[in-house]
A tleap script that builds the chain and sets N, CA, C and O, in Angstrom:
source leaprc.protein.ff14SB
mol = sequence {
  NMET SER HIE TYR ARG ARG ARG THR GLY ILE
  TYR ASN VAL GLY SER GLY LYS SER ILE SER
  VAL GLU ASP LEU VAL LYS THR VAL MET ARG
  LEU SER GLY ILE THR LYS PRO TYR MET ALA
  ARG GLY THR GLU ARG GLN ASN GLU ILE PHE
  ASP LEU TYR ALA GLY ILE ASP LYS ILE ARG
  PHE SER LEU GLY TRP GLN PRO GLU THR SER
  PHE GLU GLU GLY LEU GLY ARG CYS LEU LEU
  PRO ASP SER PHE GLN ALA HIE ILE LYS ALA
  LEU TYR VAL TRP VAL SER ALA PRO THR GLU
  MET LYS SER THR PRO LEU GLU CALA
}
set mol.1.N position { -12.324 -18.046 -18.248 }
set mol.1.CA position { -11.217 -17.446 -17.276 }
set mol.1.C position { -9.991 -19.365 -16.633 }
set mol.1.O position { -9.180 -19.645 -15.751 }
set mol.2.N position { -10.472 -19.867 -17.466 }
set mol.2.CA position { -9.705 -20.979 -17.143 }
set mol.2.C position { -7.994 -21.194 -16.837 }
set mol.2.O position { -7.356 -22.012 -16.173 }
set mol.3.N position { -7.608 -19.956 -17.727 }
set mol.3.CA position { -6.289 -19.806 -17.897 }
set mol.3.C position { -5.748 -19.291 -16.258 }
set mol.3.O position { -4.572 -19.212 -15.903 }
set mol.4.N position { -7.078 -18.953 -15.340 }
set mol.4.CA position { -6.738 -18.743 -14.067 }
set mol.4.C position { -6.166 -19.539 -12.730 }
set mol.4.O position { -5.712 -19.218 -11.632 }
set mol.5.N position { -6.459 -20.804 -13.481 }
set mol.5.CA position { -6.909 -21.987 -12.455 }
set mol.5.C position { -5.159 -22.352 -11.958 }
set mol.5.O position { -5.052 -23.267 -11.141 }
set mol.6.N position { -3.985 -21.742 -12.378 }
set mol.6.CA position { -2.778 -22.749 -12.002 }
set mol.6.C position { -2.488 -22.110 -10.760 }
set mol.6.O position { -3.025 -21.041 -10.472 }
set mol.7.N position { -1.644 -22.708 -9.967 }
set mol.7.CA position { -1.730 -21.924 -8.331 }
set mol.7.C position { 0.119 -21.534 -8.381 }
set mol.7.O position { 0.765 -21.332 -7.353 }
set mol.8.N position { 0.547 -21.507 -9.387 }
set mol.8.CA position { 2.182 -20.864 -9.755 }
set mol.8.C position { 2.425 -19.620 -10.605 }
set mol.8.O position { 2.263 -19.796 -11.813 }
set mol.9.N position { 2.765 -18.454 -10.229 }
set mol.9.CA position { 2.427 -17.101 -10.458 }
set mol.9.C position { 2.946 -16.235 -10.039 }
set mol.9.O position { 3.724 -16.493 -9.121 }
set mol.10.N position { 2.830 -15.013 -10.397 }
set mol.10.CA position { 2.725 -13.620 -9.796 }
set mol.10.C position { 1.739 -13.088 -9.911 }
set mol.10.O position { 1.271 -12.760 -11.002 }
set mol.11.N position { 0.982 -12.800 -8.347 }
set mol.11.CA position { -0.341 -12.483 -8.152 }
set mol.11.C position { -0.673 -10.809 -7.837 }
set mol.11.O position { -0.212 -10.723 -6.699 }
set mol.12.N position { -1.014 -9.918 -8.057 }
set mol.12.CA position { -1.801 -8.741 -7.104 }
set mol.12.C position { -2.638 -9.088 -5.937 }
set mol.12.O position { -3.705 -9.696 -6.027 }
set mol.13.N position { -2.004 -8.593 -4.629 }
set mol.13.CA position { -2.598 -8.223 -3.781 }
set mol.13.C position { -3.235 -6.730 -3.487 }
set mol.13.O position { -2.423 -5.830 -3.271 }
set mol.14.N position { -4.917 -6.354 -3.463 }
set mol.14.CA position { -4.546 -5.401 -2.894 }
set mol.14.C position { -6.546 -5.632 -2.763 }
set mol.14.O position { -7.117 -6.711 -2.602 }
set mol.15.N position { -7.044 -4.600 -2.864 }
set mol.15.CA position { -8.363 -4.648 -3.164 }
set mol.15.C position { -9.510 -4.348 -4.048 }
set mol.15.O position { -10.709 -4.173 -3.834 }
set mol.16.N position { -8.625 -4.343 -5.313 }
set mol.16.CA position { -9.381 -4.528 -6.429 }
set mol.16.C position { -10.003 -3.221 -6.662 }
set mol.16.O position { -10.682 -3.180 -7.689 }
set mol.17.N position { -9.938 -1.990 -5.873 }
set mol.17.CA position { -10.694 -0.509 -5.816 }
set mol.17.C position { -9.675 0.678 -5.906 }
set mol.17.O position { -8.664 0.742 -5.206 }
set mol.18.N position { -10.016 1.545 -6.772 }
set mol.18.CA position { -8.878 2.345 -7.323 }
set mol.18.C position { -9.709 3.461 -5.580 }
set mol.18.O position { -10.801 3.483 -5.012 }
set mol.19.N position { -8.304 4.201 -5.396 }
set mol.19.CA position { -8.168 5.487 -4.517 }
set mol.19.C position { -7.589 6.925 -5.059 }
set mol.19.O position { -6.410 7.118 -5.358 }
set mol.20.N position { -8.595 7.851 -5.126 }
set mol.20.CA position { -7.935 9.181 -5.710 }
set mol.20.C position { -6.693 9.285 -4.650 }
set mol.20.O position { -6.813 8.929 -3.477 }
set mol.21.N position { -5.611 9.761 -5.146 }
set mol.21.CA position { -4.706 10.857 -4.351 }
set mol.21.C position { -5.517 11.438 -3.011 }
set mol.21.O position { -5.274 11.196 -1.829 }
set mol.22.N position { -6.300 12.072 -3.441 }
set mol.22.CA position { -6.782 13.458 -2.737 }
set mol.22.C position { -7.691 11.913 -1.544 }
set mol.22.O position { -7.104 11.617 -0.503 }
set mol.23.N position { -8.512 11.449 -1.768 }
set mol.23.CA position { -8.842 10.253 -0.303 }
set mol.23.C position { -7.878 9.998 0.589 }
set mol.23.O position { -7.662 10.349 1.749 }
set mol.24.N position { -7.134 9.046 -0.500 }
set mol.24.CA position { -6.004 9.226 0.389 }
set mol.24.C position { -5.449 10.002 1.180 }
set mol.24.O position { -5.170 9.655 2.328 }
set mol.25.N position { -5.269 10.843 0.842 }
set mol.25.CA position { -4.956 12.252 1.913 }
set mol.25.C position { -5.232 12.346 2.953 }
set mol.25.O position { -4.592 12.362 4.004 }
set mol.26.N position { -7.007 12.468 2.508 }
set mol.26.CA position { -7.530 12.894 3.521 }
set mol.26.C position { -7.773 11.477 4.572 }
set mol.26.O position { -8.040 11.619 5.766 }
set mol.27.N position { -7.661 10.388 4.043 }
set mol.27.CA position { -7.924 9.059 5.266 }
set mol.27.C position { -6.917 9.162 5.899 }
set mol.27.O position { -6.977 8.862 7.091 }
set mol.28.N position { -5.640 9.619 5.328 }
set mol.28.CA position { -3.869 9.628 6.191 }
set mol.28.C position { -4.320 10.990 7.563 }
set mol.28.O position { -4.069 10.787 8.751 }
set mol.29.N position { -4.773 11.868 7.222 }
set mol.29.CA position { -5.121 12.896 7.658 }
set mol.29.C position { -5.808 13.229 9.035 }
set mol.29.O position { -5.518 13.926 10.007 }
set mol.30.N position { -7.175 12.154 8.555 }
set mol.30.CA position { -8.346 11.894 9.614 }
set mol.30.C position { -7.782 10.851 10.861 }
set mol.30.O position { -7.655 10.910 12.084 }
set mol.31.N position { -7.608 10.169 10.107 }
set mol.31.CA position { -6.554 9.009 11.273 }
set mol.31.C position { -5.304 9.519 12.141 }
set mol.31.O position { -5.135 9.376 13.352 }
set mol.32.N position { -4.519 10.117 11.257 }
set mol.32.CA position { -3.336 10.564 12.142 }
set mol.32.C position { -3.713 12.464 12.833 }
set mol.32.O position { -2.864 13.273 13.207 }
set mol.33.N position { -4.919 12.618 12.795 }
set mol.33.CA position { -5.129 13.521 13.997 }
set mol.33.C position { -5.185 14.859 13.089 }
set mol.33.O position { -5.786 15.849 13.504 }
set mol.34.N position { -4.353 14.846 11.483 }
set mol.34.CA position { -3.723 16.284 11.373 }
set mol.34.C position { -5.172 16.933 10.658 }
set mol.34.O position { -6.072 16.367 10.037 }
set mol.35.N position { -5.003 18.142 10.975 }
set mol.35.CA position { -6.262 19.515 10.680 }
set mol.35.C position { -5.311 20.226 9.435 }
set mol.35.O position { -5.594 19.773 8.326 }
set mol.36.N position { -5.017 20.511 9.437 }
set mol.36.CA position { -3.821 21.415 8.882 }
set mol.36.C position { -4.470 20.951 7.530 }
set mol.36.O position { -5.068 19.889 7.360 }
set mol.37.N position { -4.204 22.128 6.411 }
set mol.37.CA position { -5.062 22.299 5.150 }
set mol.37.C position { -4.485 22.004 4.363 }
set mol.37.O position { -3.763 22.838 3.817 }
set mol.38.N position { -4.511 21.011 4.034 }
set mol.38.CA position { -3.836 20.913 2.224 }
set mol.38.C position { -4.672 21.494 0.525 }
set mol.38.O position { -5.856 21.536 0.191 }
set mol.39.N position { -3.550 21.816 -0.117 }
set mol.39.CA position { -4.023 21.996 -1.641 }
set mol.39.C position { -3.914 21.514 -2.573 }
set mol.39.O position { -2.852 20.975 -2.883 }
set mol.40.N position { -4.687 21.527 -3.150 }
set mol.40.CA position { -5.159 20.334 -4.186 }
set mol.40.C position { -5.407 21.025 -5.763 }
set mol.40.O position { -6.472 21.361 -6.280 }
set mol.41.N position { -4.264 21.085 -6.212 }
set mol.41.CA position { -4.440 21.856 -7.712 }
set mol.41.C position { -5.848 22.010 -8.397 }
set mol.41.O position { -6.288 23.130 -8.655 }
set mol.42.N position { -6.241 21.363 -8.560 }
set mol.42.CA position { -7.700 20.767 -9.593 }
set mol.42.C position { -7.451 20.997 -10.316 }
set mol.42.O position { -8.199 21.870 -10.757 }
set mol.43.N position { -6.357 20.653 -11.228 }
set mol.43.CA position { -5.766 20.580 -12.415 }
set mol.43.C position { -5.500 19.553 -13.367 }
set mol.43.O position { -4.437 19.033 -13.028 }
set mol.44.N position { -5.926 19.035 -14.343 }
set mol.44.CA position { -5.175 18.004 -15.240 }
set mol.44.C position { -4.022 18.340 -15.729 }
set mol.44.O position { -3.727 19.387 -16.305 }
set mol.45.N position { -3.264 17.288 -15.454 }
set mol.45.CA position { -2.053 17.312 -15.252 }
set mol.45.C position { -2.131 16.228 -17.198 }
set mol.45.O position { -3.005 15.511 -17.687 }
set mol.46.N position { -0.836 16.647 -17.674 }
set mol.46.CA position { -0.967 15.348 -19.184 }
set mol.46.C position { -0.285 14.571 -18.808 }
set mol.46.O position { 0.801 14.504 -18.233 }
set mol.47.N position { -1.342 13.663 -19.346 }
set mol.47.CA position { -1.162 12.251 -19.642 }
set mol.47.C position { -1.304 11.536 -18.355 }
set mol.47.O position { -0.824 10.414 -18.193 }
set mol.48.N position { -1.999 12.213 -17.381 }
set mol.48.CA position { -2.582 11.696 -16.433 }
set mol.48.C position { -3.216 10.468 -16.045 }
set mol.48.O position { -4.207 10.286 -16.752 }
set mol.49.N position { -2.995 9.317 -14.988 }
set mol.49.CA position { -4.113 8.407 -14.916 }
set mol.49.C position { -5.081 8.923 -14.306 }
set mol.49.O position { -4.955 10.108 -13.997 }
set mol.50.N position { -6.144 8.325 -13.996 }
set mol.50.CA position { -6.873 8.492 -13.338 }
set mol.50.C position { -7.643 7.346 -12.386 }
set mol.50.O position { -8.347 7.435 -11.380 }
set mol.51.N position { -7.247 6.424 -13.056 }
set mol.51.CA position { -7.777 5.312 -12.598 }
set mol.51.C position { -7.036 3.963 -12.474 }
set mol.51.O position { -6.685 3.223 -13.392 }
set mol.52.N position { -6.892 3.819 -11.292 }
set mol.52.CA position { -5.540 2.308 -11.192 }
set mol.52.C position { -6.061 1.648 -10.012 }
set mol.52.O position { -6.754 2.093 -9.097 }
set mol.53.N position { -5.537 0.382 -10.245 }
set mol.53.CA position { -6.082 -0.433 -9.228 }
set mol.53.C position { -4.944 -1.854 -9.809 }
set mol.53.O position { -4.198 -2.123 -10.751 }
set mol.54.N position { -5.539 -2.558 -8.284 }
set mol.54.CA position { -4.750 -3.977 -8.074 }
set mol.54.C position { -5.842 -4.991 -8.818 }
set mol.54.O position { -6.870 -5.310 -8.220 }
set mol.55.N position { -5.558 -5.474 -10.150 }
set mol.55.CA position { -6.763 -6.523 -10.798 }
set mol.55.C position { -6.409 -7.838 -9.963 }
set mol.55.O position { -5.306 -8.382 -10.006 }
set mol.56.N position { -7.995 -8.480 -8.839 }
set mol.56.CA position { -6.859 -9.407 -8.026 }
set mol.56.C position { -8.036 -10.564 -8.949 }
set mol.56.O position { -8.065 -11.638 -8.349 }
set mol.57.N position { -8.707 -10.568 -9.865 }
set mol.57.CA position { -9.169 -11.739 -10.523 }
set mol.57.C position { -7.896 -12.974 -10.612 }
set mol.57.O position { -8.168 -14.172 -10.691 }
set mol.58.N position { -6.860 -12.576 -10.590 }
set mol.58.CA position { -6.634 -14.492 -10.794 }
set mol.58.C position { -5.738 -14.554 -9.501 }
set mol.58.O position { -5.006 -15.541 -9.436 }
set mol.59.N position { -5.688 -13.744 -8.566 }
set mol.59.CA position { -5.740 -14.737 -7.058 }
set mol.59.C position { -7.121 -14.873 -6.654 }
set mol.59.O position { -7.286 -15.960 -6.102 }
set mol.60.N position { -7.962 -14.319 -6.708 }
set mol.60.CA position { -9.332 -14.831 -6.436 }
set mol.60.C position { -9.071 -16.242 -6.783 }
set mol.60.O position { -8.849 -17.188 -6.028 }
set mol.61.N position { -9.147 -16.197 -8.211 }
set mol.61.CA position { -9.515 -17.463 -9.096 }
set mol.61.C position { -8.729 -18.793 -8.757 }
set mol.61.O position { -9.148 -19.939 -8.590 }
set mol.62.N position { -7.594 -18.326 -8.716 }
set mol.62.CA position { -6.293 -19.413 -8.019 }
set mol.62.C position { -6.518 -20.079 -6.820 }
set mol.62.O position { -6.725 -21.262 -6.548 }
set mol.63.N position { -6.418 -18.911 -6.068 }
set mol.63.CA position { -6.390 -19.591 -4.534 }
set mol.63.C position { -7.412 -19.397 -3.857 }
set mol.63.O position { -7.645 -19.936 -2.776 }
set mol.64.N position { -8.390 -18.301 -4.656 }
set mol.64.CA position { -9.844 -18.398 -3.658 }
set mol.64.C position { -9.304 -17.383 -3.064 }
set mol.64.O position { -10.109 -17.020 -2.207 }
set mol.65.N position { -8.149 -16.555 -3.042 }
set mol.65.CA position { -8.192 -15.378 -2.001 }
set mol.65.C position { -8.657 -14.191 -2.298 }
set mol.65.O position { -8.524 -13.776 -3.449 }
set mol.66.N position { -9.382 -13.309 -1.178 }
set mol.66.CA position { -9.537 -11.898 -1.559 }
set mol.66.C position { -9.470 -11.077 -0.174 }
set mol.66.O position { -9.417 -11.557 0.958 }
set mol.67.N position { -9.484 -9.844 -0.511 }
set mol.67.CA position { -8.939 -9.080 0.618 }
set mol.67.C position { -10.038 -9.213 2.284 }
set mol.67.O position { -11.247 -9.324 2.488 }
set mol.68.N position { -9.311 -9.160 2.811 }
set mol.68.CA position { -10.371 -8.954 4.312 }
set mol.68.C position { -10.041 -7.557 5.419 }
set mol.68.O position { -10.459 -7.578 6.576 }
set mol.69.N position { -9.339 -6.526 4.929 }
set mol.69.CA position { -9.441 -5.823 6.107 }
set mol.69.C position { -9.440 -4.969 4.805 }
set mol.69.O position { -9.523 -5.385 3.650 }
set mol.70.N position { -9.348 -3.917 5.161 }
set mol.70.CA position { -9.940 -2.749 4.191 }
set mol.70.C position { -8.905 -1.938 4.288 }
set mol.70.O position { -7.987 -1.921 5.108 }
set mol.71.N position { -9.250 -0.924 2.911 }
set mol.71.CA position { -8.010 -0.166 2.737 }
set mol.71.C position { -7.939 0.786 4.146 }
set mol.71.O position { -6.942 0.491 4.805 }
set mol.72.N position { -8.593 1.636 4.635 }
set mol.72.CA position { -8.596 2.378 5.729 }
set mol.72.C position { -8.375 1.672 6.652 }
set mol.72.O position { -7.639 2.459 7.246 }
set mol.73.N position { -8.413 0.511 7.506 }
set mol.73.CA position { -8.232 -0.520 8.806 }
set mol.73.C position { -6.849 -0.857 8.587 }
set mol.73.O position { -6.056 -1.216 9.458 }
set mol.74.N position { -6.587 -0.693 7.171 }
set mol.74.CA position { -4.836 -1.334 6.798 }
set mol.74.C position { -4.117 -0.132 7.584 }
set mol.74.O position { -3.645 -0.060 8.718 }
set mol.75.N position { -4.252 1.015 6.251 }
set mol.75.CA position { -3.606 2.104 6.607 }
set mol.75.C position { -3.428 2.575 8.285 }
set mol.75.O position { -2.374 2.954 8.795 }
set mol.76.N position { -4.837 2.429 9.015 }
set mol.76.CA position { -4.359 2.915 10.423 }
set mol.76.C position { -3.730 2.572 11.211 }
set mol.76.O position { -3.359 3.179 12.216 }
set mol.77.N position { -3.284 0.476 10.532 }
set mol.77.CA position { -2.845 0.029 11.544 }
set mol.77.C position { -1.502 0.682 10.689 }
set mol.77.O position { -0.810 0.600 11.704 }
set mol.78.N position { -0.935 1.027 10.089 }
set mol.78.CA position { 0.553 1.170 9.450 }
set mol.78.C position { 0.651 2.689 10.523 }
set mol.78.O position { 1.635 2.831 11.249 }
set mol.79.N position { -0.232 3.513 10.504 }
set mol.79.CA position { 0.090 4.428 11.102 }
set mol.79.C position { -0.346 4.620 12.689 }
set mol.79.O position { -0.451 5.678 13.309 }
set mol.80.N position { -0.498 3.693 13.006 }
set mol.80.CA position { -0.366 3.484 14.427 }
set mol.80.C position { 1.561 3.339 15.374 }
set mol.80.O position { 2.579 2.832 14.904 }
set mol.81.N position { 1.418 3.817 16.358 }
set mol.81.CA position { 2.809 4.436 16.720 }
set mol.81.C position { 3.492 3.278 16.950 }
set mol.81.O position { 4.691 3.289 16.670 }
set mol.82.N position { 3.027 2.313 17.379 }
set mol.82.CA position { 3.905 0.889 17.795 }
set mol.82.C position { 4.599 0.447 16.151 }
set mol.82.O position { 5.766 0.165 15.879 }
set mol.83.N position { 3.742 0.496 15.508 }
set mol.83.CA position { 3.831 0.160 14.092 }
set mol.83.C position { 4.969 0.872 13.314 }
set mol.83.O position { 5.743 0.671 12.379 }
set mol.84.N position { 4.709 1.608 14.024 }
set mol.84.CA position { 5.437 3.169 12.594 }
set mol.84.C position { 6.479 3.025 13.837 }
set mol.84.O position { 6.104 1.936 14.271 }
set mol.85.N position { 7.234 3.309 14.439 }
set mol.85.CA position { 8.880 3.068 15.075 }
set mol.85.C position { 9.083 1.987 15.100 }
set mol.85.O position { 10.275 1.768 15.315 }
set mol.86.N position { 8.323 0.865 14.950 }
set mol.86.CA position { 9.162 -0.293 14.177 }
set mol.86.C position { 9.342 -0.374 13.414 }
set mol.86.O position { 10.368 -1.049 13.334 }
set mol.87.N position { 8.778 0.074 11.922 }
set mol.87.CA position { 9.580 0.555 11.068 }
set mol.87.C position { 10.327 1.316 10.475 }
set mol.87.O position { 10.723 1.117 9.326 }
set mol.88.N position { 10.633 2.323 11.200 }
set mol.88.CA position { 11.807 3.105 11.832 }
set mol.88.C position { 12.852 2.698 12.114 }
set mol.88.O position { 13.811 3.168 11.501 }
set mol.89.N position { 13.117 1.532 13.284 }
set mol.89.CA position { 14.031 1.194 13.849 }
set mol.89.C position { 14.756 0.089 13.107 }
set mol.89.O position { 15.920 -0.313 13.135 }
set mol.90.N position { 13.509 -0.318 12.332 }
set mol.90.CA position { 14.105 -1.686 11.053 }
set mol.90.C position { 15.255 -0.944 10.331 }
set mol.90.O position { 16.467 -1.114 10.465 }
set mol.91.N position { 14.509 0.019 9.440 }
set mol.91.CA position { 14.911 1.465 8.820 }
set mol.91.C position { 16.274 1.902 9.131 }
set mol.91.O position { 17.206 1.871 8.328 }
set mol.92.N position { 16.330 2.264 10.201 }
set mol.92.CA position { 17.390 2.990 10.732 }
set mol.92.C position { 18.421 1.919 11.202 }
set mol.92.O position { 19.521 2.380 11.507 }
set mol.93.N position { 18.208 0.152 11.351 }
set mol.93.CA position { 19.448 -0.609 12.071 }
set mol.93.C position { 19.680 -1.037 10.002 }
set mol.93.O position { 20.441 -1.927 9.622 }
set mol.94.N position { 19.234 -0.576 9.489 }
set mol.94.CA position { 19.684 -1.580 7.909 }
set mol.94.C position { 20.433 -0.244 7.521 }
set mol.94.O position { 21.569 -0.399 7.073 }
set mol.95.N position { 20.027 0.851 7.615 }
set mol.95.CA position { 20.908 2.222 6.954 }
set mol.95.C position { 22.553 2.016 7.984 }
set mol.95.O position { 23.693 1.936 7.527 }
set mol.96.N position { 22.279 1.991 8.904 }
set mol.96.CA position { 24.026 1.854 10.023 }
set mol.96.C position { 24.504 0.029 9.969 }
set mol.96.O position { 25.454 -0.444 10.592 }
set mol.97.N position { 23.731 -0.611 9.224 }
set mol.97.CA position { 24.732 -1.841 8.696 }
set mol.97.C position { 25.383 -1.680 7.795 }
set mol.97.O position { 25.089 -0.959 6.842 }
set mol.98.N position { 26.548 -2.419 7.945 }
set mol.98.CA position { 27.865 -2.063 6.720 }
set mol.98.C position { 27.696 -3.071 5.831 }
set mol.98.O position { 27.755 -4.278 6.063 }
set mol.99.N position { 27.492 -2.543 4.837 }
set mol.99.CA position { 27.104 -2.485 3.266 }
set mol.99.C position { 27.046 -4.263 2.834 }
set mol.99.O position { 26.046 -4.888 2.482 }
set mol.100.N position { 28.347 -4.746 2.985 }
set mol.100.CA position { 27.810 -6.382 3.178 }
set mol.100.C position { 27.276 -7.229 3.685 }
set mol.100.O position { 27.452 -8.426 3.458 }
set mol.101.N position { 26.337 -6.622 4.661 }
set mol.101.CA position { 24.757 -7.470 5.240 }
set mol.101.C position { 23.731 -6.828 5.176 }
set mol.101.O position { 22.758 -7.150 5.858 }
set mol.102.N position { 23.707 -5.472 4.106 }
set mol.102.CA position { 22.494 -4.903 3.633 }
set mol.102.C position { 21.485 -6.184 2.503 }
set mol.102.O position { 21.969 -7.083 1.816 }
set mol.103.N position { 20.779 -6.007 2.584 }
set mol.103.CA position { 20.115 -7.173 1.438 }
set mol.103.C position { 19.002 -5.779 1.248 }
set mol.103.O position { 19.241 -4.791 0.554 }
set mol.104.N position { 17.685 -6.031 2.107 }
set mol.104.CA position { 16.572 -4.971 1.324 }
set mol.104.C position { 15.842 -4.513 3.149 }
set mol.104.O position { 15.389 -5.301 3.979 }
set mol.105.N position { 15.960 -3.227 3.239 }
set mol.105.CA position { 15.170 -2.420 4.085 }
set mol.105.C position { 13.889 -3.105 4.674 }
set mol.105.O position { 13.422 -2.833 5.780 }
set mol.106.N position { 13.357 -4.062 3.765 }
set mol.106.CA position { 12.229 -4.589 4.973 }
set mol.106.C position { 12.434 -5.754 5.307 }
set mol.106.O position { 11.527 -6.368 5.868 }
set mol.107.N position { 13.825 -6.444 5.022 }
set mol.107.CA position { 14.812 -8.185 5.941 }
set mol.107.C position { 15.222 -7.899 6.870 }
set mol.107.O position { 15.543 -8.578 7.845 }
set mol.108.N position { 15.284 -6.285 6.584 }
set mol.108.CA position { 16.294 -5.922 8.226 }
set mol.108.C position { 15.717 -6.207 9.671 }
set mol.108.O position { 16.397 -5.959 10.667 }
savepdb mol mol.pdb
quit
């Protein structure tokens, strides 16, 4: 793993763990208090990818970084009313800005 010792480059930032779409839906519903039923097809789609995650070995070995916030905690922070409202307001400001002033929604 000596090729990970450089401090420059592109790094994946994530948990290093996979989560299913169904677990994501269930977590969002629980954290936001949604009790509506949802429907899962329960069928495999052609070319479906079953396991996908951000490999974080490079950033861990190069920079000593590792996640400190769990997926559920981070998602819960995103769903907080103040956080959600701030994102909506920033998006509204960006959408309302003249075209020549736009960069990306995240910079608004």
